[in-house]
DOVOMI-69402 format. One record per residue (C-alpha): chain; residue number from 1; x, y, z. Coordinates in steps of 0.25 Angstrom, whole numbers, padded with zeros to 4 digits. Each point is the difference from the previous one (the first is absolute). Layout:
<senus>
+----+-----+-------+-------+-------+
: ch :   i :     X :     Y :     Z :
+----+-----+-------+-------+-------+
:  A : NUM :     X :     Y :     Z :
...
+----+-----+-------+-------+-------+
</senus>
This chain:
<senus>
+----+-----+-------+-------+-------+
: ch :   i :     X :     Y :     Z :
+----+-----+-------+-------+-------+
:  A :   1 :  0521 :  0394 :  0284 :
:  A :   2 : -0004 : -0014 : -0009 :
:  A :   3 : -0006 : -0010 :  0004 :
:  A :   4 :  0000 : -0015 : -0005 :
:  A :   5 : -0011 : -0004 : -0009 :
:  A :   6 : -0003 : -0012 :  0007 :
:  A :   7 : -0002 :  0009 :  0013 :
:  A :   8 :  0008 :  0001 :  0011 :
:  A :   9 :  0004 : -0013 :  0007 :
:  A :  10 :  0002 :  0005 :  0014 :
:  A :  11 : -0015 :  0003 :  0000 :
:  A :  12 : -0011 : -0014 :  0000 :
:  A :  13 : -0014 :  0002 : -0003 :
:  A :  14 : -0004 :  0005 : -0013 :
:  A :  15 :  0007 :  0009 : -0007 :
:  A :  16 : -0003 :  0010 : -0012 :
:  A :  17 :  0011 :  0008 : -0005 :
:  A :  18 : -0003 :  0013 : -0009 :
:  A :  19 : -0010 :  0000 : -0011 :
:  A :  20 : -0005 : -0013 :  0007 :
:  A :  21 : -0006 :  0007 :  0010 :
:  A :  22 : -0014 :  0004 : -0003 :
:  A :  23 : -0007 :  0012 :  0001 :
:  A :  24 : -0010 : -0002 :  0010 :
:  A :  25 :  0009 :  0000 :  0011 :
:  A :  26 :  0009 :  0012 : -0004 :
:  A :  27 : -0011 :  0008 :  0009 :
:  A :  28 : -0015 : -0001 :  0009 :
:  A :  29 : -0011 :  0004 : -0002 :
:  A :  30 :  0003 :  0014 :  0001 :
:  A :  31 :  0006 : -0001 : -0015 :
:  A :  32 :  0013 :  0008 :  0004 :
:  A :  33 :  0010 : -0003 : -0010 :
:  A :  34 :  0014 :  0001 :  0005 :
:  A :  35 :  0012 :  0006 : -0009 :
:  A :  36 :  0008 : -0013 : -0005 :
:  A :  37 : -0003 : -0015 : -0001 :
:  A :  38 :  0002 : -0009 :  0012 :
:  A :  39 :  0014 : -0009 : -0001 :
:  A :  40 : -0006 : -0013 :  0007 :
:  A :  41 : -0013 : -0006 :  0004 :
:  A :  42 :  0000 : -0010 :  0012 :
:  A :  43 : -0014 : -0008 :  0002 :
:  A :  44 :  0003 : -0004 :  0013 :
:  A :  45 : -0005 : -0014 :  0005 :
:  A :  46 :  0008 : -0002 :  0014 :
:  A :  47 :  0006 :  0010 :  0010 :
:  A :  48 :  0013 : -0005 : -0004 :
:  A :  49 : -0003 :  0006 : -0014 :
:  A :  50 : -0003 :  0013 :  0005 :
:  A :  51 :  0013 : -0001 :  0009 :
:  A :  52 :  0009 : -0004 : -0013 :
:  A :  53 : -0007 :  0011 : -0006 :
:  A :  54 :  0001 :  0010 :  0009 :
:  A :  55 :  0015 : -0003 :  0000 :
:  A :  56 :  0003 :  0000 : -0015 :
:  A :  57 : -0006 :  0013 : -0001 :
:  A :  58 :  0009 :  0006 :  0009 :
:  A :  59 :  0012 : -0007 : -0006 :
:  A :  60 : -0003 :  0005 : -0015 :
:  A :  61 : -0004 :  0013 :  0005 :
:  A :  62 : -0014 : -0001 : -0004 :
:  A :  63 : -0011 :  0005 :  0007 :
:  A :  64 : -0013 : -0009 :  0006 :
:  A :  65 : -0014 :  0004 : -0003 :
:  A :  66 : -0010 : -0010 :  0006 :
:  A :  67 : -0013 : -0003 : -0003 :
:  A :  68 : -0011 : -0010 :  0003 :
:  A :  69 : -0013 :  0002 : -0009 :
:  A :  70 :  0002 :  0016 : -0004 :
:  A :  71 : -0012 :  0004 :  0007 :
:  A :  72 :  0008 :  0011 :  0005 :
:  A :  73 : -0005 :  0015 : -0004 :
:  A :  74 :  0010 :  0008 :  0004 :
:  A :  75 :  0011 : -0005 : -0011 :
:  A :  76 :  0008 : -0008 :  0012 :
:  A :  77 :  0002 : -0010 : -0009 :
:  A :  78 :  0005 :  0007 : -0013 :
:  A :  79 :  0014 : -0005 : -0004 :
:  A :  80 :  0010 :  0007 : -0010 :
:  A :  81 :  0013 : -0001 : -0005 :
:  A :  82 :  0009 : -0008 :  0010 :
:  A :  83 : -0009 : -0006 :  0007 :
:  A :  84 : -0003 : -0017 :  0004 :
:  A :  85 : -0016 : -0001 :  0002 :
:  A :  86 :  0000 : -0010 :  0011 :
:  A :  87 : -0016 : -0006 : -0002 :
:  A :  88 : -0004 : -0007 :  0013 :
:  A :  89 : -0013 : -0004 : -0005 :
:  A :  90 :  0005 : -0013 :  0001 :
:  A :  91 :  0002 : -0003 :  0014 :
:  A :  92 : -0014 : -0003 :  0001 :
:  A :  93 : -0002 : -0010 :  0012 :
:  A :  94 : -0008 :  0000 :  0014 :
:  A :  95 :  0011 : -0003 :  0008 :
:  A :  96 : -0010 : -0003 :  0013 :
:  A :  97 : -0013 :  0005 :  0006 :
:  A :  98 : -0001 :  0000 :  0014 :
:  A :  99 : -0014 : -0002 :  0003 :
:  A : 100 :  0000 : -0002 :  0017 :
:  A : 101 :  0010 :  0014 :  0001 :
:  A : 102 : -0007 :  0009 : -0014 :
:  A : 103 :  0012 :  0002 : -0010 :
:  A : 104 :  0006 : -0006 : -0012 :
:  A : 105 :  0013 :  0000 : -0007 :
:  A : 106 :  0001 :  0001 : -0015 :
:  A : 107 :  0009 :  0004 : -0011 :
:  A : 108 :  0000 :  0014 : -0007 :
:  A : 109 : -0007 : -0006 : -0011 :
:  A : 110 : -0012 : -0003 :  0006 :
:  A : 111 : -0012 :  0006 : -0005 :
:  A : 112 : -0009 :  0007 :  0012 :
:  A : 113 : -0011 : -0006 : -0005 :
:  A : 114 :  0007 : -0016 : -0001 :
:  A : 115 :  0005 :  0003 :  0015 :
:  A : 116 : -0015 :  0004 :  0003 :
:  A : 117 : -0006 : -0013 : -0006 :
:  A : 118 :  0010 : -0009 :  0007 :
:  A : 119 : -0003 :  0009 :  0013 :
:  A : 120 : -0016 : -0003 : -0001 :
:  A : 121 :  0002 : -0014 :  0000 :
:  A : 122 :  0006 :  0002 :  0014 :
:  A : 123 : -0013 :  0010 :  0003 :
:  A : 124 :  0011 :  0012 :  0000 :
:  A : 125 :  0002 :  0011 : -0011 :
:  A : 126 :  0010 :  0009 : -0004 :
:  A : 127 : -0005 :  0014 :  0001 :
:  A : 128 :  0006 :  0008 : -0010 :
:  A : 129 : -0008 :  0003 : -0012 :
:  A : 130 :  0006 :  0008 : -0009 :
:  A : 131 : -0008 :  0001 : -0014 :
:  A : 132 :  0009 : -0007 : -0007 :
:  A : 133 :  0000 : -0012 :  0011 :
:  A : 134 : -0002 : -0011 : -0011 :
:  A : 135 :  0013 :  0001 : -0005 :
:  A : 136 :  0008 :  0011 :  0007 :
:  A : 137 :  0011 : -0008 :  0010 :
:  A : 138 :  0004 : -0001 :  0015 :
:  A : 139 :  0014 :  0006 : -0003 :
:  A : 140 : -0005 :  0011 : -0008 :
:  A : 141 : -0009 :  0005 :  0009 :
:  A : 142 :  0008 : -0001 :  0010 :
:  A : 143 :  0012 :  0008 : -0006 :
:  A : 144 : -0011 :  0012 : -0004 :
:  A : 145 : -0008 : -0003 :  0014 :
:  A : 146 : -0012 : -0001 : -0010 :
:  A : 147 : -0013 :  0006 :  0007 :
:  A : 148 : -0015 : -0008 : -0007 :
:  A : 149 : -0016 :  0000 :  0002 :
:  A : 150 :  0001 : -0006 :  0014 :
:  A : 151 :  0011 :  0013 :  0007 :
:  A : 152 : -0011 :  0007 :  0007 :
:  A : 153 : -0002 : -0012 :  0009 :
:  A : 154 :  0014 : -0010 : -0002 :
:  A : 155 :  0011 :  0009 : -0002 :
:  A : 156 :  0010 :  0000 : -0013 :
:  A : 157 :  0008 : -0012 : -0003 :
:  A : 158 :  0010 :  0005 :  0012 :
:  A : 159 : -0011 : -0002 :  0010 :
:  A : 160 :  0000 : -0014 : -0005 :
:  A : 161 :  0016 : -0002 :  0001 :
:  A : 162 :  0007 : -0008 :  0010 :
:  A : 163 :  0013 : -0003 : -0006 :
:  A : 164 :  0010 : -0003 : -0010 :
:  A : 165 :  0010 : -0005 : -0009 :
:  A : 166 :  0009 :  0009 : -0008 :
:  A : 167 :  0010 : -0002 : -0010 :
:  A : 168 :  0012 :  0012 :  0004 :
:  A : 169 :  0008 :  0008 : -0011 :
:  A : 170 :  0012 : -0008 :  0005 :
:  A : 171 : -0008 : -0013 : -0003 :
:  A : 172 : -0002 : -0005 :  0016 :
:  A : 173 : -0015 : -0004 :  0003 :
:  A : 174 : -0005 :  0007 :  0012 :
:  A : 175 : -0013 : -0004 :  0009 :
:  A : 176 : -0006 :  0012 :  0007 :
:  A : 177 : -0014 : -0001 :  0008 :
:  A : 178 : -0005 : -0009 :  0008 :
:  A : 179 : -0012 : -0014 : -0001 :
:  A : 180 : -0008 :  0007 :  0013 :
:  A : 181 : -0009 :  0011 :  0002 :
:  A : 182 :  0008 :  0009 :  0007 :
:  A : 183 :  0016 :  0000 : -0001 :
:  A : 184 :  0007 :  0014 :  0003 :
:  A : 185 :  0016 : -0006 :  0000 :
:  A : 186 :  0009 :  0011 : -0006 :
:  A : 187 : -0004 :  0009 : -0012 :
:  A : 188 : -0013 : -0004 : -0009 :
:  A : 189 :  0009 : -0003 : -0013 :
:  A : 190 : -0012 : -0006 : -0005 :
:  A : 191 : -0008 :  0012 : -0001 :
:  A : 192 :  0013 :  0007 : -0006 :
:  A : 193 : -0001 : -0008 : -0012 :
:  A : 194 : -0014 : -0001 : -0003 :
:  A : 195 : -0004 :  0012 : -0008 :
:  A : 196 :  0015 : -0001 : -0004 :
:  A : 197 : -0004 :  0000 : -0014 :
:  A : 198 :  0010 : -0008 : -0004 :
:  A : 199 :  0012 :  0008 :  0004 :
:  A : 200 :  0004 : -0008 :  0012 :
:  A : 201 :  0001 : -0015 : -0003 :
:  A : 202 : -0008 : -0009 : -0009 :
:  A : 203 : -0009 : -0006 :  0011 :
:  A : 204 : -0002 : -0016 : -0002 :
:  A : 205 : -0012 : -0003 :  0010 :
:  A : 206 : -0008 :  0005 :  0011 :
:  A : 207 : -0006 : -0005 :  0013 :
:  A : 208 : -0015 :  0006 : -0003 :
:  A : 209 : -0010 :  0002 :  0011 :
:  A : 210 : -0015 : -0007 : -0004 :
:  A : 211 : -0012 :  0004 :  0006 :
:  A : 212 : -0012 : -0008 :  0003 :
:  A : 213 : -0011 :  0000 : -0011 :
:  A : 214 : -0011 :  0010 :  0005 :
:  A : 215 : -0012 : -0009 :  0003 :
:  A : 216 : -0009 :  0011 : -0007 :
:  A : 217 :  0000 :  0010 : -0011 :
:  A : 218 : -0010 :  0010 : -0005 :
:  A : 219 :  0002 :  0008 : -0011 :
:  A : 220 : -0005 :  0013 : -0002 :
:  A : 221 : -0002 :  0008 : -0011 :
:  A : 222 : -0005 :  0014 : -0005 :
:  A : 223 : -0001 :  0010 : -0012 :
:  A : 224 :  0002 :  0013 :  0002 :
:  A : 225 : -0004 :  0012 : -0011 :
:  A : 226 :  0014 :  0006 :  0002 :
:  A : 227 :  0014 : -0003 :  0007 :
:  A : 228 :  0000 :  0011 :  0009 :
:  A : 229 : -0012 : -0006 :  0005 :
:  A : 230 :  0005 : -0013 :  0001 :
:  A : 231 :  0014 :  0004 :  0006 :
:  A : 232 : -0009 :  0008 :  0012 :
:  A : 233 : -0006 : -0014 :  0002 :
:  A : 234 :  0012 : -0009 :  0001 :
:  A : 235 :  0006 :  0012 :  0012 :
:  A : 236 : -0016 : -0001 :  0007 :
:  A : 237 :  0003 : -0015 :  0001 :
:  A : 238 :  0015 :  0000 :  0006 :
:  A : 239 : -0007 :  0013 :  0010 :
:  A : 240 : -0010 : -0012 :  0004 :
:  A : 241 :  0013 : -0008 :  0006 :
:  A : 242 : -0004 : -0011 : -0009 :
:  A : 243 :  0012 : -0007 : -0005 :
:  A : 244 : -0005 : -0007 : -0013 :
:  A : 245 :  0010 : -0012 : -0006 :
:  A : 246 : -0001 :  0010 : -0013 :
:  A : 247 : -0008 :  0011 : -0005 :
:  A : 248 :  0005 :  0003 : -0014 :
:  A : 249 : -0004 :  0014 : -0010 :
:  A : 250 : -0001 :  0001 : -0013 :
:  A : 251 : -0004 :  0011 : -0009 :
:  A : 252 : -0012 :  0001 : -0009 :
:  A : 253 :  0010 : -0002 : -0013 :
:  A : 254 :  0009 : -0010 :  0006 :
:  A : 255 : -0012 : -0006 :  0004 :
:  A : 256 : -0004 :  0001 : -0015 :
:  A : 257 :  0012 : -0007 : -0004 :
:  A : 258 : -0001 : -0011 :  0012 :
:  A : 259 : -0014 : -0006 : -0004 :
:  A : 260 :  0003 :  0001 : -0017 :
:  A : 261 :  0016 : -0007 :  0001 :
:  A : 262 : -0005 : -0009 :  0011 :
:  A : 263 : -0012 : -0004 : -0006 :
:  A : 264 : -0009 :  0001 :  0014 :
:  A : 265 : -0013 :  0006 : -0001 :
:  A : 266 : -0002 :  0013 :  0009 :
:  A : 267 : -0009 :  0013 :  0002 :
:  A : 268 :  0005 :  0011 : -0005 :
:  A : 269 :  0006 :  0012 :  0010 :
:  A : 270 :  0008 :  0010 :  0003 :
:  A : 271 :  0007 : -0007 :  0009 :
:  A : 272 :  0002 : -0013 :  0006 :
:  A : 273 :  0004 : -0007 :  0013 :
:  A : 274 :  0002 : -0014 :  0004 :
:  A : 275 :  0000 : -0003 :  0016 :
:  A : 276 :  0004 : -0011 :  0006 :
:  A : 277 : -0003 : -0004 :  0016 :
:  A : 278 :  0006 : -0014 :  0005 :
:  A : 279 :  0002 : -0008 :  0013 :
:  A : 280 : -0012 : -0003 :  0011 :
:  A : 281 : -0003 :  0015 :  0001 :
:  A : 282 : -0003 :  0000 : -0018 :
:  A : 283 : -0014 :  0001 :  0001 :
:  A : 284 : -0001 :  0012 :  0010 :
:  A : 285 :  0012 :  0007 : -0007 :
:  A : 286 : -0007 : -0001 : -0013 :
:  A : 287 : -0015 :  0006 :  0005 :
:  A : 288 :  0011 :  0013 :  0003 :
:  A : 289 :  0005 :  0001 : -0012 :
:  A : 290 : -0012 : -0001 : -0006 :
:  A : 291 : -0007 :  0010 :  0007 :
:  A : 292 :  0010 :  0010 : -0002 :
:  A : 293 :  0002 : -0003 : -0016 :
:  A : 294 : -0015 :  0001 :  0001 :
:  A : 295 :  0000 :  0015 :  0004 :
:  A : 296 :  0008 :  0003 : -0012 :
:  A : 297 : -0001 : -0010 : -0012 :
:  A : 298 : -0012 : -0003 : -0009 :
:  A : 299 :  0001 : -0013 :  0001 :
:  A : 300 :  0005 : -0010 :  0011 :
:  A : 301 :  0001 : -0015 :  0000 :
:  A : 302 :  0002 : -0012 :  0010 :
:  A : 303 :  0005 : -0015 : -0003 :
:  A : 304 :  0006 : -0012 :  0007 :
:  A : 305 : -0002 : -0008 : -0013 :
:  A : 306 :  0018 : -0001 : -0003 :
:  A : 307 : -0004 :  0000 : -0016 :
:  A : 308 : -0007 :  0014 :  0000 :
:  A : 309 :  0012 :  0005 :  0010 :
:  A : 310 :  0012 : -0007 : -0010 :
:  A : 311 : -0006 :  0005 : -0012 :
:  A : 312 : -0001 :  0016 :  0008 :
:  A : 313 :  0015 : -0001 :  0004 :
:  A : 314 :  0002 : -0006 : -0016 :
:  A : 315 : -0004 :  0014 : -0004 :
:  A : 316 :  0009 :  0008 :  0011 :
:  A : 317 :  0012 : -0009 : -0006 :
:  A : 318 : -0002 :  0002 : -0014 :
:  A : 319 :  0001 :  0014 :  0001 :
:  A : 320 :  0015 :  0002 : -0005 :
:  A : 321 :  0000 : -0011 : -0011 :
:  A : 322 : -0011 :  0006 : -0006 :
:  A : 323 :  0004 :  0014 :  0000 :
:  A : 324 :  0015 : -0005 : -0007 :
:  A : 325 : -0008 : -0005 : -0012 :
:  A : 326 : -0002 :  0016 : -0004 :
:  A : 327 :  0016 :  0003 : -0001 :
:  A : 328 :  0011 :  0002 :  0009 :
:  A : 329 : -0003 :  0002 :  0016 :
:  A : 330 :  0006 :  0009 :  0009 :
:  A : 331 : -0005 : -0008 :  0013 :
:  A : 332 :  0002 :  0009 :  0012 :
:  A : 333 : -0001 : -0005 :  0014 :
:  A : 334 : -0003 :  0012 :  0012 :
:  A : 335 : -0004 : -0002 :  0013 :
:  A : 336 : -0008 :  0011 :  0006 :
:  A : 337 : -0006 :  0001 :  0018 :
:  A : 338 : -0013 : -0008 : -0003 :
:  A : 339 : -0006 :  0014 :  0006 :
:  A : 340 :  0005 :  0007 : -0012 :
:  A : 341 : -0005 : -0010 : -0013 :
:  A : 342 : -0010 :  0008 : -0004 :
:  A : 343 :  0008 :  0010 : -0002 :
:  A : 344 :  0010 : -0007 : -0006 :
:  A : 345 : -0010 : -0004 : -0009 :
:  A : 346 : -0004 :  0014 : -0004 :
:  A : 347 :  0014 :  0004 : -0002 :
:  A : 348 :  0001 : -0011 : -0011 :
:  A : 349 : -0011 :  0004 : -0006 :
:  A : 350 :  0005 :  0014 : -0003 :
:  A : 351 :  0014 : -0004 : -0004 :
:  A : 352 : -0007 : -0010 : -0011 :
:  A : 353 : -0007 :  0012 : -0004 :
:  A : 354 :  0013 :  0011 :  0001 :
:  A : 355 :  0008 : -0009 : -0008 :
:  A : 356 : -0010 : -0006 : -0009 :
:  A : 357 :  0003 : -0015 :  0003 :
:  A : 358 : -0008 : -0013 :  0002 :
:  A : 359 :  0001 : -0005 :  0015 :
:  A : 360 : -0005 : -0009 :  0006 :
:  A : 361 : -0002 :  0000 :  0014 :
:  A : 362 : -0002 : -0014 :  0008 :
:  A : 363 :  0007 : -0007 :  0013 :
:  A : 364 : -0001 : -0005 :  0013 :
:  A : 365 : -0008 :  0012 :  0007 :
:  A : 366 :  0000 : -0006 :  0015 :
:  A : 367 :  0016 :  0003 :  0000 :
:  A : 368 : -0001 :  0014 : -0009 :
:  A : 369 :  0008 : -0009 : -0010 :
:  A : 370 : -0007 :  0005 : -0013 :
:  A : 371 :  0007 : -0003 : -0015 :
:  A : 372 :  0000 :  0012 : -0008 :
:  A : 373 :  0000 : -0007 : -0015 :
:  A : 374 :  0003 :  0008 : -0011 :
:  A : 375 : -0002 : -0007 : -0014 :
:  A : 376 :  0009 :  0008 : -0012 :
:  A : 377 : -0002 : -0004 : -0014 :
:  A : 378 :  0010 : -0009 : -0008 :
:  A : 379 :  0012 :  0010 : -0005 :
:  A : 380 : -0008 :  0013 :  0004 :
:  A : 381 :  0014 :  0008 :  0005 :
:  A : 382 : -0008 :  0012 :  0004 :
:  A : 383 : -0011 : -0008 :  0009 :
:  A : 384 :  0010 : -0007 :  0005 :
:  A : 385 :  0007 :  0012 :  0003 :
:  A : 386 : -0013 :  0005 :  0007 :
:  A : 387 : -0002 : -0012 :  0009 :
:  A : 388 :  0014 :  0001 :  0005 :
:  A : 389 : -0002 :  0014 :  0005 :
:  A : 390 : -0014 : -0005 :  0007 :
:  A : 391 :  0007 : -0010 :  0006 :
:  A : 392 :  0010 :  0009 :  0008 :
:  A : 393 : -0011 :  0009 :  0003 :
:  A : 394 : -0009 : -0014 :  0006 :
:  A : 395 :  0015 : -0004 :  0008 :
:  A : 396 : -0001 :  0016 :  0005 :
:  A : 397 : -0014 : -0001 :  0005 :
:  A : 398 :  0002 : -0014 :  0007 :
:  A : 399 :  0011 :  0009 :  0007 :
:  A : 400 : -0007 :  0011 :  0002 :
:  A : 401 : -0010 : -0008 :  0006 :
:  A : 402 :  0007 : -0007 :  0011 :
:  A : 403 :  0003 : -0013 : -0008 :
:  A : 404 :  0011 : -0007 : -0008 :
:  A : 405 :  0004 : -0004 : -0015 :
:  A : 406 : -0003 : -0012 :  0001 :
:  A : 407 : -0009 : -0010 :  0008 :
:  A : 408 :  0005 : -0014 : -0006 :
:  A : 409 :  0007 :  0001 : -0013 :
:  A : 410 :  0011 :  0006 :  0004 :
:  A : 411 :  0010 :  0010 : -0005 :
:  A : 412 :  0009 : -0008 : -0011 :
:  A : 413 :  0003 :  0008 : -0011 :
:  A : 414 : -0012 :  0009 : -0002 :
:  A : 415 : -0001 :  0007 :  0013 :
:  A : 416 :  0016 :  0003 :  0004 :
:  A : 417 : -0001 :  0014 : -0002 :
:  A : 418 : -0010 :  0002 :  0010 :
:  A : 419 :  0005 : -0009 :  0012 :
:  A : 420 :  0009 :  0011 :  0005 :
:  A : 421 : -0013 :  0010 :  0000 :
:  A : 422 : -0009 : -0011 :  0010 :
:  A : 423 :  0015 : -0004 :  0008 :
:  A : 424 :  0007 :  0011 :  0001 :
:  A : 425 :  0017 :  0000 : -0003 :
:  A : 426 :  0003 : -0004 :  0013 :
:  A : 427 : -0008 : -0013 :  0001 :
:  A : 428 :  0001 : -0004 : -0014 :
:  A : 429 :  0017 :  0001 :  0002 :
:  A : 430 : -0002 : -0010 :  0012 :
:  A : 431 : -0007 : -0011 : -0010 :
:  A : 432 :  0011 :  0004 : -0009 :
:  A : 433 :  0011 : -0003 :  0011 :
:  A : 434 : -0008 : -0013 :  0003 :
:  A : 435 :  0000 : -0004 : -0015 :
:  A : 436 :  0014 :  0001 :  0000 :
:  A : 437 :  0004 : -0010 :  0011 :
:  A : 438 : -0009 : -0009 : -0004 :
:  A : 439 :  0005 :  0002 : -0015 :
:  A : 440 :  0012 :  0006 : -0001 :
:  A : 441 :  0003 : -0001 : -0017 :
:  A : 442 : -0015 :  0003 : -0004 :
:  A : 443 : -0002 : -0013 : -0004 :
:  A : 444 : -0016 : -0002 :  0002 :
:  A : 445 : -0011 :  0011 : -0008 :
:  A : 446 :  0011 :  0009 : -0004 :
:  A : 447 : -0009 :  0015 : -0001 :
:  A : 448 : -0012 : -0006 :  0007 :
:  A : 449 : -0007 :  0007 :  0011 :
:  A : 450 :  0012 :  0008 :  0005 :
+----+-----+-------+-------+-------+
</senus>
C-alpha cells in the first residue's frame, strides 16, 4: 500500500508517515521491537480523531496498535510493519468530578497522578497506584488492568472502573457500565474490555470510582537480614488479619540500587519492607504491623510524617529505573498465593544461581505479586539466553505454586506462549472466539496476548 506523503486525508489529528515516525513510539518500556516499520502515526486529540483513524486503517488494510504513555512492560504497544500507531495520550481532559457520588469521568490520556490531584481538591482520591502513576495513563492502566502499590486494600485498576467508552473495529462508539455504585444490567462489558490489552477496541474515556482521602496514614518500615525473613514477615502481617493499604518488599540488591539511584539515604539490609495503614484504624493496625515486623526484622521504624513516608515510597518506585541503567532488563511479573511468597522468593534465588543470572526481586508482597527482574548486559547473547531460560523457570514456578504468569503487566507479546499453559485450551479457545466476534478482521493489536 502506498500512502501519500501528505498523509491520509480522511484522518484528523496529527499524522506522521513512515520515516517521520519517532523511534520511541514504536515500542513500550519492555523495549521489544516488532519487525518492520509502522506505516502511520496518528496522534489523536478527540474521539472523532480516533474513530477516523480506525476507519481509515480498516479501509487501508492496516492494523491498529494503541498507545498512551508507553509505560507497558509486556510489549503490548510494540508496532511493526503494516501498522497504524494510534496515540491517545492527547485525549487528556478530566470531563467531570462528581463529588457527591464519588466518581470521575476522564479521557484515556489522563495520568493517574493528574486525576488523583484533581480528586484531592474535592476531598477524594483515585486509589489505583501503579509505580509509574506519575506518567502512565488511565486508558493504558485499564487496558492492562494495572496493579500498583495500594492493591492489597483497594484492588487493581479494574476494581475502580465503573464504565467505559470504546471505539470498536467498525468505528462505532460503545458505552458500557454505569455511574451508580451498583448495577448488574446485562453482560459485564466493562470488565470484558478491562485488561483486553488493546485487542478488542480503543478505550477513549472511562468512568472511575473515587475514594475518600483517609483521615490518617501511618508508615511502617522494616529492614531484615535476608529476603526470606522479609517474606515471612509480610505473610505474618496478613495472617494477623491486618489489611494495610500498602505492603511492599525489596530484596537487598534492589534496595541498594534504588537508594543509590534515587539519592535517598537509608540503612543497608538484606531486605526492606514498607507498609502503610490508613483510615480511622490506622494507628491500631500500624501497631500490629510494627509488632509483627519486630519478630523478624533487625530494625523497625514507624512514622506519620508525610515527607518521610514519601521518601520511603520513592525508594520503592525507584527500583525498576535503577536497574534499567545496567542494561537490558527482563521484567517478570508473577503472582502467587500470599502464603507462598517465602517459597517463591526462595525458588527465585535458586533459579538465579542455577542459570548464572542477576535477578533482583521486589514487588507487592501484600497481594503476592512479585517482580523478579533479570538484568542482562547489553549485547551479551549468552547472558540473554541464560536469562530467558531463567524466566521460563520462574513462570513454571509461579504455576506450580498455584499462581499466575502475570499479576498486573499483562501478556502482550512476551508471555503469549505461556498463556495456554495457565488457562488451558478450552478457556483460550473461548477468549479467541470473543475476540473474533468483536474484531473479525484482526484489526486491533494482532499477535498480542493470544
